[in-house]
N, CA, C and O atoms as a GROMACS GRO file, in nm:
protein
  508
    1MET      N    1   1.871  -2.033  -2.567
    1MET     CA    2   1.793  -1.962  -2.637
    1MET      C    3   1.844  -1.927  -2.778
    1MET      O    4   1.963  -1.904  -2.797
    2VAL      N    5   1.773  -1.925  -2.855
    2VAL     CA    6   1.778  -1.952  -2.980
    2VAL      C    7   1.872  -1.861  -3.032
    2VAL      O    8   1.894  -1.749  -2.986
    3ALA      N    9   1.952  -1.933  -3.167
    3ALA     CA   10   2.074  -1.891  -3.202
    3ALA      C   11   2.072  -1.710  -3.270
    3ALA      O   12   1.966  -1.692  -3.330
    4GLY      N   13   2.129  -1.632  -3.272
    4GLY     CA   14   2.113  -1.499  -3.292
    4GLY      C   15   2.056  -1.396  -3.207
    4GLY      O   16   2.079  -1.275  -3.209
    5MET      N   17   1.971  -1.472  -3.122
    5MET     CA   18   1.902  -1.373  -3.050
    5MET      C   19   1.926  -1.317  -2.945
    5MET      O   20   1.934  -1.383  -2.841
    6GLU      N   21   1.948  -1.144  -2.946
    6GLU     CA   22   2.012  -1.089  -2.796
    6GLU      C   23   1.968  -1.113  -2.704
    6GLU      O   24   2.039  -1.133  -2.606
    7HIS      N   25   1.801  -1.123  -2.698
    7HIS     CA   26   1.716  -1.126  -2.619
    7HIS      C   27   1.668  -1.246  -2.521
    7HIS      O   28   1.587  -1.334  -2.549
    8ALA      N   29   1.736  -1.226  -2.402
    8ALA     CA   30   1.733  -1.316  -2.271
    8ALA      C   31   1.614  -1.318  -2.240
    8ALA      O   32   1.539  -1.220  -2.246
    9HIS      N   33   1.580  -1.440  -2.202
    9HIS     CA   34   1.490  -1.502  -2.135
    9HIS      C   35   1.514  -1.659  -2.018
    9HIS      O   36   1.615  -1.729  -2.016
   10GLY      N   37   1.384  -1.679  -1.932
   10GLY     CA   38   1.450  -1.801  -1.919
   10GLY      C   39   1.530  -1.789  -1.755
   10GLY      O   40   1.507  -1.717  -1.658
   11LYS      N   41   1.614  -1.877  -1.776
   11LYS     CA   42   1.729  -1.874  -1.661
   11LYS      C   43   1.845  -1.792  -1.652
   11LYS      O   44   1.912  -1.756  -1.555
   12ALA      N   45   1.857  -1.767  -1.798
   12ALA     CA   46   1.942  -1.667  -1.861
   12ALA      C   47   1.896  -1.544  -1.813
   12ALA      O   48   1.981  -1.510  -1.731
   13VAL      N   49   1.765  -1.415  -1.820
   13VAL     CA   50   1.735  -1.363  -1.748
   13VAL      C   51   1.763  -1.348  -1.590
   13VAL      O   52   1.790  -1.240  -1.537
   14GLN      N   53   1.755  -1.456  -1.529
   14GLN     CA   54   1.749  -1.449  -1.418
   14GLN      C   55   1.858  -1.457  -1.375
   14GLN      O   56   1.870  -1.482  -1.255
   15ASP      N   57   1.952  -1.442  -1.440
   15ASP     CA   58   2.087  -1.452  -1.394
   15ASP      C   59   2.152  -1.361  -1.372
   15ASP      O   60   2.219  -1.329  -1.274
   16ALA      N   61   2.129  -1.304  -1.488
   16ALA     CA   62   2.167  -1.135  -1.511
   16ALA      C   63   2.111  -1.055  -1.455
   16ALA      O   64   2.156  -0.940  -1.462
   17ILE      N   65   1.981  -1.084  -1.367
   17ILE     CA   66   1.900  -0.969  -1.311
   17ILE      C   67   1.913  -0.965  -1.160
   17ILE      O   68   1.903  -0.857  -1.102
   18ASN      N   69   1.940  -1.106  -1.078
   18ASN     CA   70   1.981  -1.153  -0.980
   18ASN      C   71   2.057  -1.098  -0.912
   18ASN      O   72   2.027  -1.109  -0.792
   19PRO      N   73   2.212  -1.001  -0.947
   19PRO     CA   74   2.302  -0.945  -0.865
   19PRO      C   75   2.246  -0.804  -0.844
   19PRO      O   76   2.255  -0.736  -0.742
   20LEU      N   77   2.185  -0.771  -0.962
   20LEU     CA   78   2.101  -0.598  -0.938
   20LEU      C   79   2.027  -0.574  -0.819
   20LEU      O   80   2.019  -0.484  -0.736
   21ALA      N   81   1.968  -0.706  -0.840
   21ALA     CA   82   1.820  -0.729  -0.741
   21ALA      C   83   1.858  -0.701  -0.587
   21ALA      O   84   1.818  -0.624  -0.500
   22ARG      N   85   1.976  -0.825  -0.601
   22ARG     CA   86   2.033  -0.791  -0.464
   22ARG      C   87   2.088  -0.645  -0.395
   22ARG      O   88   2.063  -0.612  -0.279
   23ASN      N   89   2.177  -0.554  -0.504
   23ASN     CA   90   2.231  -0.463  -0.500
   23ASN      C   91   2.136  -0.385  -0.425
   23ASN      O   92   2.141  -0.343  -0.310
   24LEU      N   93   2.000  -0.369  -0.564
   24LEU     CA   94   1.865  -0.289  -0.485
   24LEU      C   95   1.828  -0.311  -0.337
   24LEU      O   96   1.825  -0.220  -0.254
   25ARG      N   97   1.793  -0.480  -0.305
   25ARG     CA   98   1.756  -0.504  -0.166
   25ARG      C   99   1.832  -0.476  -0.112
   25ARG      O  100   1.797  -0.490   0.005
   26LYS      N  101   1.982  -0.420  -0.118
   26LYS     CA  102   2.044  -0.419   0.020
   26LYS      C  103   1.978  -0.232   0.056
   26LYS      O  104   1.935  -0.173   0.156
   27ALA      N  105   1.997  -0.207  -0.050
   27ALA     CA  106   1.927  -0.038  -0.024
   27ALA      C  107   1.779   0.022  -0.003
   27ALA      O  108   1.739   0.132   0.036
   28ILE      N  109   1.716  -0.094  -0.045
   28ILE     CA  110   1.571  -0.064   0.005
   28ILE      C  111   1.472  -0.212   0.049
   28ILE      O  112   1.376  -0.271  -0.001
   29PRO      N  113   1.552  -0.229   0.162
   29PRO     CA  114   1.514  -0.372   0.238
   29PRO      C  115   1.344  -0.397   0.294
   29PRO      O  116   1.285  -0.505   0.293
   30ASP      N  117   1.302  -0.300   0.328
   30ASP     CA  118   1.202  -0.243   0.362
   30ASP      C  119   1.073  -0.280   0.284
   30ASP      O  120   0.968  -0.331   0.323
   31THR      N  121   1.130  -0.223   0.115
   31THR     CA  122   1.030  -0.213   0.022
   31THR      C  123   1.026  -0.364  -0.043
   31THR      O  124   0.924  -0.410  -0.096
   32TYR      N  125   1.130  -0.424  -0.032
   32TYR     CA  126   1.180  -0.537  -0.057
   32TYR      C  127   1.085  -0.658  -0.034
   32TYR      O  128   1.031  -0.737  -0.112
   33ALA      N  129   1.086  -0.642   0.114
   33ALA     CA  130   1.013  -0.737   0.238
   33ALA      C  131   0.839  -0.673   0.173
   33ALA      O  132   0.778  -0.747   0.097
   34GLY      N  133   0.800  -0.586   0.198
   34GLY     CA  134   0.703  -0.528   0.179
   34GLY      C  135   0.653  -0.608   0.053
   34GLY      O  136   0.540  -0.657   0.058
   35PHE      N  137   0.738  -0.624  -0.071
   35PHE     CA  138   0.689  -0.709  -0.244
   35PHE      C  139   0.675  -0.843  -0.217
   35PHE      O  140   0.600  -0.916  -0.282
   36ALA      N  141   0.755  -0.887  -0.108
   36ALA     CA  142   0.776  -1.011  -0.067
   36ALA      C  143   0.682  -1.074   0.025
   36ALA      O  144   0.670  -1.196   0.038
   37GLN      N  145   0.595  -0.956   0.108
   37GLN     CA  146   0.464  -1.012   0.164
   37GLN      C  147   0.330  -1.029  -0.005
   37GLN      O  148   0.274  -1.122  -0.063
   38VAL      N  149   0.334  -0.929  -0.014
   38VAL     CA  150   0.217  -0.899  -0.121
   38VAL      C  151   0.271  -1.037  -0.210
   38VAL      O  152   0.181  -1.120  -0.208
   39HIS      N  153   0.375  -1.079  -0.277
   39HIS     CA  154   0.376  -1.192  -0.307
   39HIS      C  155   0.327  -1.325  -0.265
   39HIS      O  156   0.262  -1.410  -0.326
   40LYS      N  157   0.381  -1.322  -0.137
   40LYS     CA  158   0.302  -1.449  -0.043
   40LYS      C  159   0.192  -1.434  -0.087
   40LYS      O  160   0.146  -1.507  -0.174
   41ALA      N  161   0.129  -1.333  -0.033
   41ALA     CA  162  -0.095  -1.338  -0.020
   41ALA      C  163  -0.070  -1.367  -0.144
   41ALA      O  164  -0.039  -1.486  -0.145
   42ALA      N  165  -0.065  -1.320  -0.261
   42ALA     CA  166  -0.127  -1.314  -0.378
   42ALA      C  167  -0.121  -1.480  -0.458
   42ALA      O  168  -0.209  -1.527  -0.530
   43MET      N  169   0.012  -1.548  -0.416
   43MET     CA  170   0.010  -1.659  -0.441
   43MET      C  171   0.024  -1.765  -0.385
   43MET      O  172   0.080  -1.866  -0.429
   44ALA      N  173  -0.041  -1.745  -0.252
   44ALA     CA  174  -0.112  -1.893  -0.166
   44ALA      C  175  -0.220  -1.929  -0.223
   44ALA      O  176  -0.295  -1.860  -0.293
   45GLU      N  177  -0.229  -2.045  -0.194
   45GLU     CA  178  -0.312  -2.152  -0.193
   45GLU      C  179  -0.451  -2.088  -0.204
   45GLU      O  180  -0.415  -1.974  -0.178
   46GLY      N  181  -0.566  -2.079  -0.221
   46GLY     CA  182  -0.676  -2.025  -0.206
   46GLY      C  183  -0.816  -2.083  -0.294
   46GLY      O  184  -0.830  -2.202  -0.267
   47ALA      N  185  -0.878  -2.055  -0.350
   47ALA     CA  186  -0.962  -2.084  -0.413
   47ALA      C  187  -0.943  -2.096  -0.525
   47ALA      O  188  -1.024  -2.160  -0.592
   48LEU      N  189  -0.816  -2.031  -0.590
   48LEU     CA  190  -0.765  -2.062  -0.715
   48LEU      C  191  -0.608  -2.157  -0.636
   48LEU      O  192  -0.551  -2.135  -0.529
   49PRO      N  193  -0.577  -2.263  -0.746
   49PRO     CA  194  -0.488  -2.323  -0.679
   49PRO      C  195  -0.382  -2.232  -0.714
   49PRO      O  196  -0.418  -2.136  -0.782
   50VAL      N  197  -0.246  -2.239  -0.682
   50VAL     CA  198  -0.092  -2.195  -0.668
   50VAL      C  199  -0.058  -2.205  -0.828
   50VAL      O  200  -0.012  -2.103  -0.878
   51LYS      N  201  -0.076  -2.318  -0.914
   51LYS     CA  202  -0.054  -2.328  -1.043
   51LYS      C  203  -0.115  -2.260  -1.114
   51LYS      O  204  -0.059  -2.203  -1.208
   52THR      N  205  -0.233  -2.248  -1.094
   52THR     CA  206  -0.337  -2.140  -1.207
   52THR      C  207  -0.271  -2.020  -1.157
   52THR      O  208  -0.177  -1.986  -1.229
   53LYS      N  209  -0.292  -1.935  -1.041
   53LYS     CA  210  -0.230  -1.857  -1.021
   53LYS      C  211  -0.122  -1.824  -1.089
   53LYS      O  212  -0.135  -1.718  -1.150
   54GLU      N  213   0.007  -1.890  -1.103
   54GLU     CA  214   0.122  -1.906  -1.206
   54GLU      C  215   0.113  -1.884  -1.270
   54GLU      O  216   0.180  -1.787  -1.307
   55LEU      N  217   0.000  -1.957  -1.378
   55LEU     CA  218  -0.060  -1.955  -1.501
   55LEU      C  219  -0.092  -1.793  -1.544
   55LEU      O  220  -0.024  -1.717  -1.611
   56ILE      N  221  -0.216  -1.772  -1.482
   56ILE     CA  222  -0.205  -1.631  -1.482
   56ILE      C  223  -0.065  -1.496  -1.470
   56ILE      O  224  -0.044  -1.393  -1.533
   57ALA      N  225  -0.015  -1.546  -1.388
   57ALA     CA  226   0.117  -1.448  -1.386
   57ALA      C  227   0.172  -1.438  -1.474
   57ALA      O  228   0.201  -1.331  -1.529
   58LEU      N  229   0.205  -1.568  -1.518
   58LEU     CA  230   0.297  -1.570  -1.647
   58LEU      C  231   0.217  -1.490  -1.811
   58LEU      O  232   0.278  -1.425  -1.896
   59ALA      N  233   0.081  -1.522  -1.807
   59ALA     CA  234  -0.003  -1.422  -1.928
   59ALA      C  235   0.038  -1.304  -1.922
   59ALA      O  236   0.073  -1.234  -2.017
   60ILE      N  237   0.034  -1.259  -1.744
   60ILE     CA  238   0.014  -1.123  -1.748
   60ILE      C  239   0.188  -1.065  -1.761
   60ILE      O  240   0.224  -0.949  -1.784
   61ALA      N  241   0.254  -1.155  -1.744
   61ALA     CA  242   0.398  -1.085  -1.814
   61ALA      C  243   0.424  -1.074  -1.914
   61ALA      O  244   0.508  -0.990  -1.946
   62VAL      N  245   0.364  -1.155  -2.007
   62VAL     CA  246   0.351  -1.145  -2.156
   62VAL      C  247   0.297  -1.051  -2.190
   62VAL      O  248   0.345  -0.988  -2.284
   63ILE      N  249   0.157  -1.001  -2.117
   63ILE     CA  250   0.105  -0.874  -2.167
   63ILE      C  251   0.239  -0.761  -2.131
   63ILE      O  252   0.285  -0.670  -2.200
   64GLU      N  253   0.265  -0.796  -2.030
   64GLU     CA  254   0.376  -0.646  -1.978
   64GLU      C  255   0.476  -0.653  -1.984
   64GLU      O  256   0.556  -0.600  -1.906
   65GLN      N  257   0.516  -0.760  -2.138
   65GLN     CA  258   0.646  -0.763  -2.147
   65GLN      C  259   0.787  -0.764  -2.110
   65GLN      O  260   0.894  -0.724  -2.155
   66CYS      N  261   0.732  -0.840  -1.990
   66CYS     CA  262   0.850  -0.800  -1.848
   66CYS      C  263   0.954  -0.953  -1.881
   66CYS      O  264   0.927  -1.050  -1.811
   67ASP      N  265   1.032  -0.965  -1.952
   67ASP     CA  266   1.127  -1.102  -1.964
   67ASP      C  267   1.176  -1.158  -1.824
   67ASP      O  268   1.198  -1.278  -1.806
   68GLY      N  269   1.193  -1.041  -1.705
   68GLY     CA  270   1.216  -1.117  -1.555
   68GLY      C  271   1.078  -1.186  -1.543
   68GLY      O  272   1.069  -1.308  -1.560
   69CYS      N  273   1.005  -1.134  -1.525
   69CYS     CA  274   0.860  -1.192  -1.439
   69CYS      C  275   0.808  -1.295  -1.547
   69CYS      O  276   0.711  -1.363  -1.513
   70ILE      N  277   0.854  -1.312  -1.655
   70ILE     CA  278   0.841  -1.424  -1.744
   70ILE      C  279   0.902  -1.551  -1.692
   70ILE      O  280   0.844  -1.657  -1.672
   71ALA      N  281   1.035  -1.522  -1.671
   71ALA     CA  282   1.109  -1.620  -1.633
   71ALA      C  283   1.100  -1.698  -1.505
   71ALA      O  284   1.125  -1.816  -1.481
   72SER      N  285   1.040  -1.556  -1.393
   72SER     CA  286   1.009  -1.584  -1.280
   72SER      C  287   0.871  -1.678  -1.292
   72SER      O  288   0.894  -1.787  -1.240
   73HIS      N  289   0.740  -1.671  -1.342
   73HIS     CA  290   0.632  -1.716  -1.327
   73HIS      C  291   0.613  -1.850  -1.411
   73HIS      O  292   0.519  -1.928  -1.392
   74ALA      N  293   0.734  -1.871  -1.523
   74ALA     CA  294   0.727  -1.997  -1.597
   74ALA      C  295   0.800  -2.058  -1.510
   74ALA      O  296   0.765  -2.175  -1.491
   75ARG      N  297   0.888  -2.021  -1.451
   75ARG     CA  298   0.963  -2.104  -1.266
   75ARG      C  299   0.834  -2.177  -1.194
   75ARG      O  300   0.808  -2.296  -1.174
   76GLY      N  301   0.782  -2.084  -1.170
   76GLY     CA  302   0.674  -2.082  -1.034
   76GLY      C  303   0.567  -2.188  -1.086
   76GLY      O  304   0.510  -2.272  -1.017
   77ALA      N  305   0.544  -2.157  -1.280
   77ALA     CA  306   0.458  -2.249  -1.296
   77ALA      C  307   0.502  -2.429  -1.305
   77ALA      O  308   0.431  -2.529  -1.298
   78VAL      N  309   0.587  -2.420  -1.316
   78VAL     CA  310   0.666  -2.539  -1.354
   78VAL      C  311   0.660  -2.622  -1.212
   78VAL      O  312   0.633  -2.742  -1.215
   79ARG      N  313   0.690  -2.542  -1.069
   79ARG     CA  314   0.732  -2.628  -0.980
   79ARG      C  315   0.573  -2.597  -0.909
   79ARG      O  316   0.544  -2.615  -0.791
   80ALA      N  317   0.524  -2.568  -0.969
   80ALA     CA  318   0.330  -2.557  -0.922
   80ALA      C  319   0.259  -2.713  -0.964
   80ALA      O  320   0.163  -2.763  -0.906
   81GLY      N  321   0.355  -2.789  -1.112
   81GLY     CA  322   0.278  -2.859  -1.157
   81GLY      C  323   0.207  -2.842  -1.281
   81GLY      O  324   0.133  -2.928  -1.330
   82ALA      N  325   0.238  -2.698  -1.345
   82ALA     CA  326   0.171  -2.672  -1.453
   82ALA      C  327   0.271  -2.764  -1.544
   82ALA      O  328   0.387  -2.789  -1.512
   83THR      N  329   0.189  -2.821  -1.695
   83THR     CA  330   0.222  -2.858  -1.796
   83THR      C  331   0.263  -2.788  -1.881
   83THR      O  332   0.245  -2.667  -1.872
   84ARG      N  333   0.335  -2.847  -2.000
   84ARG     CA  334   0.390  -2.736  -2.112
   84ARG      C  335   0.241  -2.742  -2.217
   84ARG      O  336   0.255  -2.670  -2.316
   85GLU      N  337   0.110  -2.812  -2.212
   85GLU     CA  338   0.000  -2.725  -2.272
   85GLU      C  339  -0.037  -2.657  -2.173
   85GLU      O  340  -0.002  -2.541  -2.198
   86GLU      N  341  -0.099  -2.661  -2.055
   86GLU     CA  342  -0.147  -2.550  -1.969
   86GLU      C  343  -0.069  -2.440  -2.027
   86GLU      O  344  -0.139  -2.350  -2.074
   87ALA      N  345   0.048  -2.425  -2.034
   87ALA     CA  346   0.144  -2.294  -2.016
   87ALA      C  347   0.099  -2.238  -2.200
   87ALA      O  348   0.064  -2.126  -2.238
   88ALA      N  349   0.114  -2.337  -2.265
   88ALA     CA  350   0.072  -2.325  -2.403
   88ALA      C  351  -0.068  -2.225  -2.405
   88ALA      O  352  -0.087  -2.108  -2.438
   89GLU      N  353  -0.140  -2.313  -2.361
   89GLU     CA  354  -0.308  -2.244  -2.366
   89GLU      C  355  -0.328  -2.106  -2.320
   89GLU      O  356  -0.397  -2.023  -2.379
   90ALA      N  357  -0.230  -2.076  -2.156
   90ALA     CA  358  -0.252  -1.980  -2.106
   90ALA      C  359  -0.192  -1.874  -2.175
   90ALA      O  360  -0.248  -1.764  -2.174
   91ILE      N  361  -0.065  -1.894  -2.246
   91ILE     CA  362   0.003  -1.767  -2.309
   91ILE      C  363  -0.128  -1.777  -2.444
   91ILE      O  364  -0.221  -1.695  -2.444
   92GLY      N  365  -0.117  -1.886  -2.552
   92GLY     CA  366  -0.282  -1.868  -2.604
   92GLY      C  367  -0.328  -1.750  -2.569
   92GLY      O  368  -0.306  -1.670  -2.660
   93VAL      N  369  -0.392  -1.693  -2.461
   93VAL     CA  370  -0.480  -1.623  -2.460
   93VAL      C  371  -0.481  -1.483  -2.452
   93VAL      O  372  -0.563  -1.392  -2.454
   94THR      N  373  -0.318  -1.505  -2.438
   94THR     CA  374  -0.240  -1.349  -2.435
   94THR      C  375  -0.252  -1.301  -2.599
   94THR      O  376  -0.264  -1.181  -2.624
   95PHE      N  377  -0.250  -1.394  -2.698
   95PHE     CA  378  -0.291  -1.361  -2.824
   95PHE      C  379  -0.369  -1.273  -2.835
   95PHE      O  380  -0.351  -1.162  -2.885
   96LEU      N  381  -0.518  -1.343  -2.760
   96LEU     CA  382  -0.629  -1.251  -2.774
   96LEU      C  383  -0.605  -1.076  -2.739
   96LEU      O  384  -0.616  -0.970  -2.800
   97MET      N  385  -0.564  -1.126  -2.594
   97MET     CA  386  -0.573  -0.994  -2.548
   97MET      C  387  -0.478  -0.910  -2.532
   97MET      O  388  -0.513  -0.809  -2.470
   98GLY      N  389  -0.330  -0.914  -2.575
   98GLY     CA  390  -0.232  -0.881  -2.593
   98GLY      C  391  -0.198  -0.853  -2.739
   98GLY      O  392  -0.086  -0.804  -2.754
   99GLY      N  393  -0.287  -0.877  -2.878
   99GLY     CA  394  -0.246  -0.908  -3.034
   99GLY      C  395  -0.120  -0.906  -3.008
   99GLY      O  396  -0.076  -0.955  -2.903
  100GLY      N  397  -0.023  -0.836  -3.123
  100GLY     CA  398   0.111  -0.881  -3.205
  100GLY      C  399   0.196  -0.893  -3.115
  100GLY      O  400   0.242  -1.007  -3.108
  101PRO      N  401   0.256  -0.786  -3.007
  101PRO     CA  402   0.324  -0.784  -2.915
  101PRO      C  403   0.328  -0.930  -2.796
  101PRO      O  404   0.424  -0.959  -2.724
  102ALA      N  405   0.193  -1.005  -2.803
  102ALA     CA  406   0.181  -1.155  -2.716
  102ALA      C  407   0.236  -1.275  -2.820
  102ALA      O  408   0.251  -1.394  -2.791
  103THR      N  409   0.267  -1.201  -2.970
  103THR     CA  410   0.327  -1.351  -3.041
  103THR      C  411   0.450  -1.275  -3.047
  103THR      O  412   0.506  -1.312  -3.150
  104VAL      N  413   0.500  -1.214  -3.007
  104VAL     CA  414   0.663  -1.209  -2.976
  104VAL      C  415   0.713  -1.249  -2.801
  104VAL      O  416   0.806  -1.317  -2.759
  105TYR      N  417   0.614  -1.180  -2.737
  105TYR     CA  418   0.666  -1.240  -2.583
  105TYR      C  419   0.641  -1.376  -2.548
  105TYR      O  420   0.715  -1.459  -2.494
  106GLY      N  421   0.487  -1.388  -2.600
  106GLY     CA  422   0.444  -1.558  -2.600
  106GLY      C  423   0.539  -1.681  -2.659
  106GLY      O  424   0.514  -1.795  -2.622
  107PRO      N  425   0.590  -1.670  -2.702
  107PRO     CA  426   0.674  -1.767  -2.782
  107PRO      C  427   0.830  -1.764  -2.615
  107PRO      O  428   0.847  -1.852  -2.531
  108ARG      N  429   0.894  -1.658  -2.628
  108ARG     CA  430   0.974  -1.623  -2.487
  108ARG      C  431   0.917  -1.696  -2.381
  108ARG      O  432   0.980  -1.793  -2.339
  109ALA      N  433   0.806  -1.665  -2.330
  109ALA     CA  434   0.746  -1.712  -2.188
  109ALA      C  435   0.747  -1.909  -2.221
  109ALA      O  436   0.769  -1.990  -2.131
  110TYR      N  437   0.719  -1.947  -2.366
  110TYR     CA  438   0.686  -2.089  -2.344
  110TYR      C  439   0.836  -2.132  -2.371
  110TYR      O  440   0.884  -2.225  -2.307
  111ASP      N  441   0.905  -2.068  -2.459
  111ASP     CA  442   1.050  -2.151  -2.414
  111ASP      C  443   1.092  -2.125  -2.258
  111ASP      O  444   1.148  -2.219  -2.202
  112SER      N  445   1.074  -2.030  -2.198
  112SER     CA  446   1.097  -2.008  -2.054
  112SER      C  447   1.073  -2.178  -1.989
  112SER      O  448   1.143  -2.269  -1.945
  113PHE      N  449   0.943  -2.153  -2.013
  113PHE     CA  450   0.844  -2.260  -1.930
  113PHE      C  451   0.909  -2.392  -1.991
  113PHE      O  452   0.907  -2.480  -1.904
  114CYS      N  453   0.960  -2.432  -2.097
  114CYS     CA  454   1.009  -2.539  -2.158
  114CYS      C  455   1.157  -2.612  -2.061
  114CYS      O  456   1.177  -2.720  -2.007
  115GLU      N  457   1.241  -2.480  -2.077
  115GLU     CA  458   1.344  -2.442  -2.025
  115GLU      C  459   1.353  -2.514  -1.885
  115GLU      O  460   1.440  -2.599  -1.864
  116PHE      N  461   1.247  -2.471  -1.775
  116PHE     CA  462   1.227  -2.471  -1.657
  116PHE      C  463   1.186  -2.625  -1.677
  116PHE      O  464   1.268  -2.716  -1.673
  117ALA      N  465   1.052  -2.642  -1.697
  117ALA     CA  466   1.059  -2.793  -1.758
  117ALA      C  467   1.144  -2.941  -1.757
  117ALA      O  468   1.133  -3.052  -1.705
  118ASP      N  469   1.239  -2.864  -1.854
  118ASP     CA  470   1.313  -2.985  -1.893
  118ASP      C  471   1.438  -2.995  -1.771
  118ASP      O  472   1.476  -3.102  -1.725
  119ALA      N  473   1.488  -2.871  -1.732
  119ALA     CA  474   1.555  -2.884  -1.581
  119ALA      C  475   1.479  -2.956  -1.462
  119ALA      O  476   1.541  -2.995  -1.362
  120ALA      N  477   1.365  -2.970  -1.474
  120ALA     CA  478   1.343  -3.013  -1.376
  120ALA      C  479   1.289  -3.196  -1.368
  120ALA      O  480   1.286  -3.282  -1.280
  121GLU      N  481   1.250  -3.189  -1.526
  121GLU     CA  482   1.265  -3.343  -1.569
  121GLU      C  483   1.363  -3.381  -1.504
  121GLU      O  484   1.353  -3.447  -1.400
  122ALA      N  485   1.515  -3.329  -1.578
  122ALA     CA  486   1.616  -3.390  -1.576
  122ALA      C  487   1.671  -3.378  -1.424
  122ALA      O  488   1.792  -3.394  -1.408
  123ALA      N  489   1.599  -3.353  -1.323
  123ALA     CA  490   1.656  -3.337  -1.183
  123ALA      C  491   1.564  -3.456  -1.127
  123ALA      O  492   1.604  -3.543  -1.049
  124ALA      N  493   1.433  -3.445  -1.182
  124ALA     CA  494   1.326  -3.592  -1.108
  124ALA      C  495   1.438  -3.699  -1.166
  124ALA      O  496   1.509  -3.755  -1.084
  125THR      N  497   1.453  -3.723  -1.289
  125THR     CA  498   1.498  -3.859  -1.312
  125THR      C  499   1.652  -3.863  -1.268
  125THR      O  500   1.691  -3.977  -1.294
  126ASP      N  501   1.756  -3.788  -1.214
  126ASP     CA  502   1.846  -3.790  -1.144
  126ASP      C  503   1.829  -3.769  -1.000
  126ASP      O  504   1.934  -3.773  -0.937
  127GLY      N  505   1.750  -3.752  -0.951
  127GLY     CA  506   1.704  -3.790  -0.754
  127GLY      C  507   1.628  -3.893  -0.773
  127GLY      O  508   1.576  -3.949  -0.677
   0.00000   0.00000   0.00000
């Protein structure tokens, strides 16, 4: 995270949200299970590859200004094999569709993507 920035993104936002989500999931397990099914169906390999779907979701997360969604789909895009260049271009489209706010959330999304990509590259060289 950039020094002096108080806005979490990437793994930091996931670490903050996960315990809260676990608590709510215990209270409404069927609702979470339903969302998990929607997620599984929407992100399944099909006419569009998973990588493309994750990049679309990452772009939508920027437009929606959702740091938790940015982190989730940045990680998902990395896991699906997206490159930094692909993530940057997908985020660039958000500037067209989202204007000024996308220029704030877009860099957060790119930093999040790079954080997960760096971690994946480090794990690949260690393993």
